[in-house]
C-alpha positions as CSV (number, residue, x, y, z in Angstrom):
1,M,9.8,-12.5,-24.6
2,T,8.3,-15.5,-22.7
3,P,4.7,-14.6,-21.6
4,L,4.6,-13.7,-18.0
5,P,2.6,-16.2,-15.5
6,L,-0.8,-14.2,-15.7
7,S,-1.1,-13.3,-19.4
8,G,-4.2,-14.1,-21.1
9,I,-6.1,-13.3,-17.7
10,R,-8.6,-9.9,-17.7
11,I,-9.3,-8.1,-14.7
12,I,-12.2,-5.0,-14.5
13,E,-11.1,-3.5,-11.8
14,P,-14.0,-0.7,-10.7
15,G,-11.6,0.3,-7.5
16,Q,-10.5,3.4,-6.0
17,V,-7.8,4.6,-3.8
18,W,-5.5,2.1,-2.3
19,A,-6.8,-1.1,-0.9
20,L,-8.1,-2.7,-4.1
21,P,-5.9,-0.8,-6.9
22,Y,-3.1,-2.1,-4.8
23,A,-3.9,-5.3,-4.6
24,I,-4.7,-5.6,-8.2
25,S,-1.3,-3.9,-9.3
26,P,1.1,-7.0,-8.7
27,L,-1.4,-9.2,-10.8
28,A,-0.9,-6.3,-14.0
29,A,2.7,-6.4,-13.1
30,Y,2.7,-10.0,-14.1
31,G,1.1,-9.9,-17.1
32,A,-2.9,-9.7,-16.2
33,E,-4.7,-7.2,-18.8
34,V,-6.2,-4.9,-16.1
35,I,-9.0,-2.3,-17.1
36,K,-9.3,0.1,-14.3
37,V,-13.1,1.6,-14.6
38,E,-13.9,5.2,-13.3
39,S,-16.6,7.7,-14.4
40,A,-16.6,11.2,-15.2
41,R,-18.7,11.6,-12.0
42,R,-16.9,10.0,-9.6
43,P,-12.8,9.5,-10.9
44,D,-10.5,7.6,-9.0
45,S,-10.1,10.3,-5.8
46,S,-6.3,9.0,-5.3
47,R,-5.6,10.9,-8.7
48,G,-5.6,14.4,-6.7
49,S,-2.4,14.2,-5.2
50,P,0.5,14.9,-4.3
51,Q,1.1,17.0,-7.5
52,P,4.5,17.1,-8.9
53,D,7.0,20.1,-7.6
54,N,3.7,21.0,-5.6
55,L,2.5,22.7,-8.5
56,V,-1.2,22.2,-10.2
57,G,-1.0,21.8,-14.0
58,E,-3.3,21.7,-17.2
59,Q,-4.7,17.8,-16.1
60,P,-3.8,17.5,-12.3
61,W,-6.3,14.2,-12.5
62,N,-3.6,12.7,-14.5
63,D,-0.5,13.8,-12.5
64,G,-1.3,12.3,-8.7
65,G,1.7,10.1,-7.4
66,T,-0.9,8.0,-5.0
67,Y,-2.5,6.9,-8.5
68,H,0.5,6.5,-10.5
69,E,1.9,4.5,-7.7
70,A,-0.9,1.9,-7.4
71,N,-1.9,1.8,-10.9
72,R,0.6,1.1,-13.3
73,N,0.5,-1.7,-15.9
74,K,-3.0,-1.1,-16.6
75,L,-5.4,0.1,-18.9
76,G,-7.9,2.9,-17.8
77,I,-11.8,3.7,-19.0
78,S,-14.4,6.0,-18.0
79,L,-18.0,4.7,-17.8
80,D,-21.3,6.0,-16.3
81,L,-22.8,2.8,-14.2
82,N,-25.5,5.5,-13.6
83,T,-27.0,4.9,-16.8
84,E,-28.5,1.9,-18.6
85,R,-26.0,1.9,-21.7
86,G,-22.9,2.2,-19.1
87,K,-24.4,-1.1,-17.4
88,E,-25.0,-2.8,-20.7
89,L,-21.2,-2.2,-21.8
90,F,-19.8,-3.0,-18.6
91,K,-21.5,-6.5,-18.7
92,E,-20.5,-6.8,-22.1
93,I,-16.7,-6.4,-20.9
94,V,-17.6,-9.0,-18.0
95,S,-18.7,-11.7,-20.3
96,I,-15.0,-11.9,-21.9
97,S,-12.9,-11.4,-19.1
98,D,-12.2,-13.5,-16.1
99,V,-12.4,-11.3,-13.0
100,V,-14.2,-8.4,-11.3
101,A,-12.5,-6.7,-8.2
102,Q,-14.3,-3.9,-6.8
103,N,-13.8,-2.0,-3.3
104,F,-17.4,-0.1,-2.8
105,P,-19.9,-0.9,0.2
106,P,-21.9,-3.6,-0.8
107,R,-25.2,-1.7,-1.3
108,V,-23.4,0.3,-4.7
109,M,-23.0,-2.9,-6.7
110,R,-26.3,-4.0,-5.7
111,N,-28.3,-0.8,-6.6
112,F,-26.2,-1.0,-9.8
113,G,-27.4,-4.3,-10.6
114,L,-23.9,-5.4,-11.3
115,D,-23.4,-7.6,-8.0
116,Y,-22.3,-11.4,-8.0
117,P,-25.5,-12.9,-9.0
118,V,-26.2,-10.7,-12.0
119,L,-22.7,-11.3,-13.6
120,R,-22.7,-15.0,-12.7
121,D,-25.6,-15.1,-15.3
122,V,-23.3,-12.9,-17.5
123,K,-20.6,-15.1,-17.4
124,P,-21.0,-18.5,-15.4
125,D,-17.3,-18.8,-14.5
126,I,-16.6,-15.0,-13.4
127,I,-14.5,-14.4,-10.5
128,V,-15.8,-11.4,-8.6
129,L,-13.8,-10.0,-5.5
130,D,-15.9,-7.6,-3.4
131,S,-13.1,-6.3,-1.4
132,T,-15.3,-4.2,1.5
133,A,-14.8,-2.5,4.7
134,Y,-17.0,-4.7,7.0
135,G,-17.7,-7.8,4.4
136,S,-21.1,-8.1,2.5
137,S,-23.2,-9.3,5.6
138,G,-23.6,-8.4,9.0
139,P,-25.2,-5.3,10.3
140,W,-22.1,-2.7,9.5
141,Q,-21.9,-4.1,5.8
142,N,-22.8,-0.9,4.4
143,Y,-20.8,1.0,6.7
144,I,-17.8,3.4,4.6
145,G,-14.3,2.9,6.1
146,Y,-11.5,4.2,5.4
147,G,-8.2,3.2,6.9
148,S,-8.6,5.5,9.8
149,S,-11.8,4.1,11.0
150,L,-11.2,0.4,10.4
151,Q,-7.7,0.3,12.4
152,A,-9.9,1.6,15.7
153,V,-12.2,-1.2,15.1
154,T,-9.8,-3.7,14.7
155,G,-7.9,-2.6,18.0
156,L,-4.7,-1.5,16.3
157,T,-5.7,2.0,17.1
158,Y,-6.4,1.3,20.7
159,L,-2.5,-0.7,20.9
160,T,-0.9,2.1,19.6
161,G,0.8,4.6,22.0
162,Y,2.5,4.9,25.4
163,E,1.6,3.9,28.7
164,D,0.8,6.9,29.9
165,G,-1.3,8.0,27.2
166,G,-4.1,7.8,24.9
167,P,-4.6,6.1,21.6
168,I,-2.7,7.0,18.5
169,Q,-3.4,6.6,14.6
170,G,-0.5,5.0,13.0
171,G,1.6,7.1,10.6
172,I,0.3,5.4,8.0
173,L,-2.8,3.4,7.2
174,F,-1.6,-0.3,7.6
175,N,-5.3,-1.9,7.3
176,D,-5.4,-0.6,3.4
177,T,-2.4,-2.6,2.5
178,L,-3.4,-5.7,4.5
179,G,-6.8,-5.8,2.6
180,A,-5.0,-5.4,-0.5
181,L,-2.7,-8.2,-0.1
182,N,-5.4,-10.6,0.9
183,A,-7.5,-9.4,-1.7
184,T,-4.2,-10.8,-4.3
185,Y,-3.8,-14.2,-3.1
186,A,-7.5,-14.6,-2.9
187,I,-7.7,-13.9,-6.5
188,L,-4.8,-16.1,-7.5
189,L,-6.6,-18.8,-5.2
190,A,-9.6,-18.5,-6.9
191,L,-8.1,-18.8,-10.5
192,A,-6.7,-21.8,-9.2
193,H,-9.6,-23.1,-8.0
194,R,-11.4,-22.2,-11.5
195,E,-8.5,-24.1,-13.2
196,R,-9.1,-27.2,-11.6
197,T,-12.9,-27.2,-11.4
198,G,-14.1,-24.7,-14.3
199,Q,-15.9,-23.0,-11.5
200,G,-16.3,-19.4,-10.6
201,Q,-16.2,-17.6,-7.8
202,W,-17.5,-14.8,-4.8
203,I,-14.9,-13.6,-2.7
204,D,-16.4,-11.6,0.0
205,L,-13.2,-9.9,1.8
206,S,-13.9,-7.9,4.9
207,Q,-10.8,-5.6,5.5
208,Y,-12.1,-5.6,8.8
209,E,-11.6,-9.0,9.2
210,A,-8.1,-8.4,7.8
211,G,-6.8,-6.4,10.1
212,V,-7.9,-8.9,13.0
213,A,-6.3,-11.9,11.7
214,H,-2.7,-9.5,11.7
215,L,-3.4,-9.0,15.3
216,G,-2.9,-12.3,16.1
217,E,-1.1,-12.1,19.1
218,A,-3.0,-9.7,20.9
219,F,-6.1,-11.5,20.8
220,M,-4.6,-14.6,21.7
221,E,-4.0,-13.2,24.9
222,Y,-7.6,-12.7,25.4
223,E,-9.0,-16.0,24.0
224,M,-6.2,-18.1,25.7
225,N,-6.1,-16.1,29.3
226,G,-8.8,-13.2,29.4
227,V,-6.0,-10.7,29.4
228,V,-6.7,-7.1,27.0
229,P,-3.3,-6.0,26.5
230,S,-2.7,-2.2,27.3
231,R,-0.6,0.3,25.3
232,R,3.1,-0.2,25.7
233,G,4.7,2.4,23.7
234,N,8.2,0.7,22.5
235,S,8.3,-2.0,24.9
236,H,7.3,-5.6,25.3
237,P,6.2,-7.7,28.3
238,D,8.4,-10.6,27.6
239,H,11.5,-8.8,26.4
240,A,14.1,-6.5,27.2
241,P,15.9,-4.4,25.3
242,Y,13.0,-3.9,23.0
243,G,12.7,-0.3,21.7
244,V,14.0,2.8,20.0
245,Y,17.3,4.8,21.0
246,R,18.6,7.8,20.3
247,C,21.5,8.3,18.3
248,A,24.1,11.0,17.9
249,G,22.8,13.6,15.2
250,E,19.6,15.4,14.4
251,D,16.6,12.9,15.2
252,A,18.4,9.9,14.6
253,W,17.6,6.6,16.1
254,V,18.1,2.9,16.4
255,A,15.5,0.1,17.1
256,I,16.8,-2.8,19.2
257,T,15.3,-5.8,19.7
258,V,16.9,-8.8,21.9
259,T,14.5,-11.6,22.4
260,S,16.5,-14.4,24.1
261,D,19.6,-14.6,26.4
262,A,21.7,-15.9,23.8
263,E,21.2,-12.6,21.9
264,W,21.5,-10.7,25.0
265,S,25.1,-12.0,25.2
266,N,25.8,-11.1,21.6
267,L,25.1,-7.6,22.5
268,V,27.3,-7.6,25.4
269,R,30.2,-9.2,23.3
270,A,29.5,-6.6,20.6
271,V,29.3,-3.3,22.8
272,G,32.2,-4.6,24.9
273,E,32.1,-2.1,27.6
274,P,31.7,-2.8,31.6
275,W,28.2,-1.4,31.7
276,A,26.8,-4.2,29.5
277,S,28.2,-7.3,31.7
278,R,25.8,-6.9,34.5
279,R,25.3,-10.4,36.0
280,D,21.7,-9.3,37.2
281,W,20.8,-8.6,33.2
282,E,21.9,-12.2,31.9
283,T,18.2,-13.5,32.3
284,A,15.1,-11.9,30.6
285,E,13.5,-12.0,34.4
286,G,16.2,-9.6,35.1
287,R,16.4,-7.3,32.3
288,V,12.4,-7.3,32.2
289,S,12.3,-6.2,35.7
290,Q,15.0,-3.7,35.2
291,R,13.4,-2.5,31.9
292,Q,14.2,1.4,32.6
293,E,17.8,0.6,33.6
294,V,18.6,-1.3,30.8
295,D,17.2,1.3,28.4
296,D,18.8,4.2,30.1
297,A,22.3,2.4,29.4
298,I,21.7,1.5,25.9
299,G,20.4,4.7,25.1
300,I,24.1,6.5,27.0
301,W,25.9,4.2,24.8
302,T,24.2,4.8,21.2
303,A,23.6,8.4,21.9
304,T,27.3,8.9,21.1
305,L,27.6,6.7,18.0
306,E,26.0,7.5,14.4
307,K,22.7,5.2,13.8
308,H,24.4,3.2,11.0
309,E,27.3,2.8,13.0
310,V,25.0,1.2,15.9
311,M,23.1,-1.0,13.1
312,H,26.1,-2.3,11.4
313,L,27.9,-3.2,14.5
314,L,25.2,-5.3,16.4
315,Q,24.1,-6.6,13.1
316,A,27.6,-8.2,12.8
317,G,27.4,-9.5,16.5
318,G,24.4,-11.4,15.7
319,V,21.6,-8.7,17.5
320,A,18.8,-7.4,15.6
321,C,19.2,-3.7,14.8
322,G,17.5,-1.4,12.5
323,A,18.3,2.2,11.8
324,L,15.3,4.2,11.9
325,Y,14.5,5.9,8.5
326,N,12.4,9.0,7.2
327,T,11.2,9.0,3.6
328,R,14.2,10.4,2.1
329,E,16.4,7.8,3.8
330,V,14.2,5.0,2.6
331,A,14.1,6.5,-1.0
332,T,18.1,7.0,-1.3
333,D,18.8,3.7,0.3
334,P,21.7,2.1,-1.4
335,H,20.4,-1.3,-0.5
336,H,17.0,-0.8,-2.4
337,G,19.3,0.4,-5.2
338,D,21.5,-2.4,-5.3
339,R,18.5,-4.7,-5.1
340,G,16.4,-2.6,-7.9
341,F,13.5,-2.3,-5.8
342,F,13.1,1.1,-7.1
343,S,13.0,2.3,-11.1
344,I,12.7,5.3,-12.7
345,S,9.6,5.7,-15.8
346,Q,9.3,8.6,-17.8
347,H,5.9,10.3,-17.4
348,P,5.1,12.9,-19.5
349,S,5.2,16.3,-18.6
350,P,4.7,18.2,-15.9
351,V,5.5,14.7,-14.1
352,G,8.3,13.9,-15.7
353,P,10.8,11.0,-14.1
354,R,9.7,9.3,-11.1
355,P,11.1,6.7,-8.9
356,H,8.1,3.6,-8.5
357,S,8.7,0.4,-6.3
358,A,9.1,-2.8,-7.7
359,P,6.1,-5.7,-7.1
360,L,7.0,-7.1,-3.5
361,F,8.6,-10.3,-5.1
362,G,10.1,-11.3,-7.7
363,L,10.1,-14.6,-9.8
364,T,13.2,-16.9,-10.8
365,G,13.0,-17.0,-14.6
366,V,10.2,-14.2,-15.1
367,D,11.7,-11.4,-17.2
368,R,9.1,-8.7,-16.8
369,P,9.2,-5.5,-19.1
370,P,9.5,-1.9,-18.2
371,D,6.5,-0.9,-15.9
372,G,3.9,1.2,-18.3
373,L,2.4,4.3,-16.7
374,A,-0.6,4.7,-14.7
375,P,-3.6,5.2,-17.6
376,R,-4.7,8.8,-17.9
377,F,-8.5,9.4,-17.7
378,G,-10.2,7.5,-20.2
379,E,-7.2,7.0,-22.0
380,F,-8.2,3.6,-23.4
381,N,-12.0,4.0,-24.1
382,G,-11.0,3.8,-27.9
383,R,-8.9,0.5,-27.3
384,V,-11.8,-1.0,-25.4
385,F,-14.9,0.0,-26.7
386,R,-13.8,0.1,-30.2
387,E,-11.3,-2.5,-30.6
388,L,-12.1,-4.8,-28.2
389,L,-16.0,-4.7,-28.1
390,G,-16.1,-3.6,-31.6
391,R,-18.2,-0.4,-31.5
392,T,-17.8,1.7,-34.7
393,Q,-16.5,5.3,-35.1
394,T,-20.3,6.4,-34.8
395,E,-21.6,4.4,-32.0
396,F,-18.3,5.6,-30.0
397,D,-19.2,9.6,-30.4
398,E,-22.8,8.9,-29.3
399,L,-21.3,7.2,-26.0
400,I,-19.6,10.6,-25.8
401,D,-22.4,12.7,-26.5
402,Q,-24.8,10.8,-24.5
403,K,-21.8,10.9,-21.7
404,V,-21.4,7.2,-20.9
405,I,-17.9,7.9,-21.5
406,A,-15.8,10.9,-21.1
407,D,-11.8,11.8,-21.1
408,I,-12.2,14.7,-18.6
409,P,-13.5,14.1,-15.0
410,A,-16.5,16.1,-13.9
411,N,-14.8,16.6,-10.9
412,P,-10.9,16.9,-11.0
413,G,-10.9,16.2,-7.1
414,V,-7.6,18.3,-6.9
415,T,-6.9,21.2,-4.2
416,P,-4.2,23.5,-4.3
417,P,-1.3,21.5,-2.6
418,P,-0.2,23.3,0.8
419,D,2.9,25.4,0.6
420,P,5.8,23.1,2.1
421,K,7.9,25.8,3.5
422,G,4.4,27.0,5.5
423,L,4.1,23.2,6.7
424,L,7.9,23.2,7.8
425,Q,7.3,26.2,10.1
426,M,4.3,25.0,11.4
427,G,6.0,21.3,11.9
428,F,4.2,19.2,10.4
429,L,7.2,18.1,7.8
430,A,10.7,16.8,9.3
431,E,12.5,18.3,6.4
432,Y,11.8,20.3,2.9
433,D,14.5,18.8,0.8
434,V,14.8,21.2,-2.4
435,D,17.3,19.1,-3.8
436,Y,15.5,15.8,-4.0
437,K,15.6,15.1,-7.8
438,A,19.4,15.1,-7.7
439,R,19.1,12.6,-4.6
440,L,16.8,10.4,-6.8
441,G,18.8,10.6,-10.1
442,I,15.7,12.3,-11.9
443,S,17.6,15.5,-12.8
444,A,20.4,16.4,-14.8
445,A,22.5,17.1,-11.5
446,T,25.1,14.7,-11.5
447,G,27.1,12.9,-8.4
448,D,24.2,11.7,-6.3
449,E,22.8,8.5,-5.7
450,S,19.6,7.3,-7.1
451,P,17.2,5.1,-5.7
452,G,18.3,2.2,-8.4
453,D,17.3,1.9,-11.9
454,Q,-15.9,7.6,-1.1
455,P,-14.8,3.8,-1.3
456,N,-13.5,1.4,0.9
457,D,-10.0,2.3,0.4
């Protein structure tokens, strides 16, 4: 098989949760050898959930779905960096590696004596990524950051909500993924720079700044005009219609976006009904000034139609429209199946076969092998310490006896999962699909569609 684009690159990842492991995931998918570093004292907290079939097995720290999604194609070791022996072994791995990527507050690696100045002495051309909540300088540098607190300070939470209500946290922690994708391309830039110059690099990435940069439109309002935007619900100050509209069926909706008079004309033709042909709605100024009337009229129309019918009708007419999907609908969408976005990996029991998403991009002429499973805790200790670093079996056993390495975490970090039926009754779940395995194509059932073949998180 032709070598993958990043074959020969070795990355050490003492990273946890999502923002850093997800950043490294596409690099591992395209050939980089990634050594994920955890410790028995502090395993990756994403190992704990969600548990397969909502049941806690004998080794639940190896079964968590979030962990498996972000850590495929990686090797995994345990190494206690609180010990001098652990620090020495970490430096030894650095000496034969290309990149170190971590997402703890700056003080953590400094206190270990493993920050960039030290690692540069170990290997002058090493690339070190510090993906921290607020960056490695400034008064907030050692603040802990989770997605919810970061989205608050970026301005995203302030802007999310309805005009007459308070701020709302988003349904997902959006900032985690922004930080991750910025980290991915920062590493690739640093590798390209090193290939040209032979020089290593320190990447100081602030997840806070990544979030701010992606709210550019809102900040330009202030920086150009002194205007502080307010919460707008589903509306837009310059466009109408611009919102979500109820369709026939339970909790069924579509999003419709019209950004020009030409697109409005397309909608009028696609709808083909007299209510849409009002002369005073032909211009954006007229539609925005009568936004509520426009939304009410469209809502009456969409309420009589199935959401996919509305989407296909308007898209065929040149209008941006999308059916709102819950997670079941996303996972079973035939469009994903046609593109092969989800593929099924065969996990050991009790996880079993489960779909996982592909990298967010494909490369022409690059034939990727099937994804490797995320490593069990300490699974590759022997490969790294005995084979890569050349330790004898006696030395390896001493590392175990001294608790420098381990294959079972001291803190499993798993709590009993809540009862889905109870959560459904309390209104915390939209639905509980007992037939989900059949829908995903991971059970013996037939006739159902398959989807296709405390760190700074």
